[in-house]
C-alpha positions in Angstrom: 56.5 -53.4 -10.1 55.0 -56.4 -11.6 51.4 -55.2 -13.2 49.8 -58.4 -12.0 50.4 -57.1 -8.6 49.4 -53.9 -9.2 45.7 -55.1 -10.7 45.5 -57.2 -7.1 46.8 -54.2 -4.6 44.0 -52.0 -6.6 41.2 -54.7 -5.4 42.3 -55.0 -2.8 41.5 -51.1 -2.0 38.2 -50.8 -3.3 36.4 -53.8 -1.6 37.5 -51.8 1.6 35.7 -49.0 0.1 33.3 -51.1 -0.2 33.4 -52.5 3.1 33.7 -48.8 4.6 30.2 -47.9 2.9 28.2 -50.9 3.3 25.9 -51.5 6.0 25.3 -55.5 5.3 26.2 -57.7 7.3 26.1 -60.5 5.2 27.8 -58.6 2.3 30.3 -57.1 5.0 31.0 -60.7 5.5 31.5 -61.5 2.1 33.9 -58.5 1.6 35.8 -59.1 4.4 36.4 -63.0 3.3 37.5 -61.7 -0.4 39.8 -58.8 1.3 41.8 -62.4 3.4 42.1 -63.8 0.0 43.0 -60.5 -1.4 45.6 -59.7 0.5 47.8 -63.3 0.8 47.8 -63.3 -2.7 49.4 -60.2 -2.8 51.6 -61.1 0.5 52.9 -64.7 -1.8 53.2 -62.9 -4.9 55.5 -60.0 -3.2 57.6 -63.0 -2.3 58.1 -64.2 -6.0 58.7 -60.7 -7.0 61.6 -60.7 -4.0 62.9 -64.1 -5.3 63.3 -63.0 -8.9 64.8 -59.9 -7.9 67.6 -61.6 -6.1 67.7 -64.1 -8.4 68.9 -61.1 -11.1 71.5 -59.6 -8.6 74.6 -60.3 -10.3 76.3 -62.6 -7.9 79.3 -61.2 -6.1 82.7 -62.9 -8.1 85.0 -64.5 -5.7 88.5 -64.6 -7.1 89.8 -67.7 -6.2 93.1 -68.1 -3.8 95.9 -69.5 -4.9 96.8 -72.8 -4.1 100.5 -73.4 -2.8 101.6 -76.6 -4.8 104.7 -78.5 -3.8 108.9 -78.9 -5.3 110.4 -81.5 -4.5 114.2 -80.5 -3.9 117.0 -81.7 -5.2 120.1 -79.8 -5.6 121.9 -80.0 -2.3 125.4 -79.0 -1.3 127.2 -80.8 2.3 130.1 -80.2 4.1 131.4 -81.6 7.8 132.7 -80.9 11.2 134.4 -83.1 13.8 130.5 -82.4 15.2 128.0 -81.9 12.5 127.3 -82.4 9.1 125.8 -80.0 7.3 123.3 -79.2 3.9 123.0 -76.0 2.3 119.7 -75.3 0.2 119.3 -73.0 -1.9 115.8 -71.5 -1.9 115.9 -67.7 -3.0 113.6 -65.1 -0.5 113.8 -67.9 2.1 115.4 -65.3 4.7 111.7 -63.3 3.9 108.9 -65.6 4.8 108.7 -66.9 8.9 111.2 -68.2 10.9 108.3 -71.0 11.1 107.4 -71.6 7.6 110.9 -73.4 7.9 110.7 -76.5 9.4 112.6 -79.8 9.7 112.0 -83.6 11.4 115.2 -85.2 12.4 115.0 -88.8 13.4 118.6 -91.1 13.8 119.1 -91.8 10.1 117.1 -89.4 8.3 115.4 -85.7 8.0 112.4 -83.9 6.5 112.6 -80.3 5.0 109.5 -78.3 4.7 109.7 -75.1 3.6 105.7 -73.3 3.2 104.2 -70.6 1.5 107.9 -69.5 -0.5 106.2 -67.1 -3.6 103.1 -69.1 -3.5 105.1 -72.6 -3.0 105.9 -74.8 -1.2 109.4 -76.8 -0.9 110.2 -80.6 0.7 113.1 -82.3 0.9 114.0 -85.8 2.7 116.6 -87.5 3.3 116.5 -91.3 4.2 119.2 -93.8 4.9 121.7 -91.3 6.3 125.7 -92.9 6.4 125.9 -93.0 9.8 123.6 -92.2 12.9 122.3 -88.6 14.3 121.7 -87.0 17.3 117.8 -85.8 16.3 117.1 -83.7 19.6 120.7 -82.1 18.9 120.8 -81.1 15.1 118.9 -77.8 14.0 118.1 -75.5 11.1 119.8 -71.8 10.7 117.7 -70.0 7.4 120.0 -67.4 5.6 120.2 -65.1 2.8 118.7 -67.5 0.6 119.6 -70.5 2.1 118.7 -72.9 5.0 121.6 -74.7 6.5 120.9 -78.4 8.3 123.3 -78.8 11.0 123.0 -82.9 11.7 124.6 -83.8 15.0 127.2 -86.8 14.1 126.1 -89.5 17.3 129.7 -90.3 17.1 132.7 -87.9 15.9 133.6 -90.1 12.6 134.7 -88.8 9.5 131.8 -89.2 7.2 132.8 -90.2 3.3 129.5 -90.0 2.3 126.2 -88.7 3.1 124.1 -91.4 2.6 124.4 -95.6 3.0 123.2 -95.7 -0.8 125.2 -92.9 -2.0 128.3 -95.1 -0.9 126.5 -97.9 -2.5 126.4 -96.5 -5.7 129.5 -95.2 -5.7 132.3 -98.2 -4.3 129.9 -100.2 -7.1 131.7 -98.0 -9.6 134.7 -98.2 -8.0 137.6 -100.4 -10.1 138.5 -103.2 -7.9 142.2 -105.1 -7.1 140.8 -108.9 -6.9 144.3 -109.5 -4.6 142.2 -113.2 -3.8 142.5 -114.5 -8.0 145.1 -113.3 -10.6 146.9 -109.6 -10.1 147.1 -109.1 -13.4 143.2 -109.8 -14.2 142.6 -106.5 -11.7 145.3 -104.8 -12.3 143.9 -104.8 -16.6 140.0 -104.1 -14.7 141.4 -100.6 -12.9 142.9 -99.7 -16.5 140.2 -100.4 -18.6 137.7 -98.0 -16.0 140.5 -95.4 -16.6 140.6 -96.1 -20.5 136.8 -95.8 -20.2 136.5 -93.0 -18.3 139.5 -90.5 -19.8 139.1 -88.2 -22.7 141.4 -88.8 -25.9 144.9 -87.9 -24.8 144.9 -90.0 -22.1 143.5 -92.8 -24.9 146.4 -92.4 -26.3 148.8 -92.2 -23.9 147.5 -96.2 -22.6 147.4 -96.8 -25.6 151.1 -96.0 -26.4 152.5 -97.4 -23.1 150.4 -100.8 -24.1 152.1 -100.8 -27.3 155.5 -100.7 -25.9 154.9 -102.8 -22.9 153.8 -105.7 -25.6 157.0 -104.9 -27.4 159.1 -105.0 -25.1 158.0 -107.7 -23.6 158.1 -109.9 -27.3 161.5 -108.7 -26.7 162.5 -110.3 -24.1 161.3 -113.6 -25.5 163.5 -113.5 -28.2 166.2 -112.8 -26.5 165.4 -116.0 -23.5 164.4 -118.1 -26.3 168.5 -117.2 -28.7 
């Protein structure tokens, strides 16, 4: 107990004893006023001591709640049937979480996958500008062992050469083209150059040999013609 509080309580007890013994009204009134003052001081002091004690109590340590962070999915595989385009996403252990944690939002030319709280992480994947239109209401998803299968219902049962319009534009841009309206030999040269640039050493040696033989043959023909 606080020493000052202890002294106040002793004073209070003594005042009470005086009140019991005195017969004089004026003395009693003075002692009674002093009694109230002491009681007020003691109450105030007790409250201060109580607050100090609370402050000294060790605070409860609440461990931080780990917040899941989001991982963007970039790798997937896909194939198709007459009615569906199927996208395969590998996520280890996905079958162990509630199926409601695997959500897919379908639109006519896109879809968005959200996998919540898988090993402390969230996973998202958004595919925009699908090559052709799909039917959102007939599309679905399936959760298998370590895999999420997204099934996009084709609007029309045509073959898709690519999954997205961007993929089509990128790959077709890289294709060598034969310009039938221009010089046919120029178009052929573009094709050969593309094959040469992308080929391995063996392919380059073969093309070089064919080129040399072609030039020799052409020169021989020109010589015979001029003779």
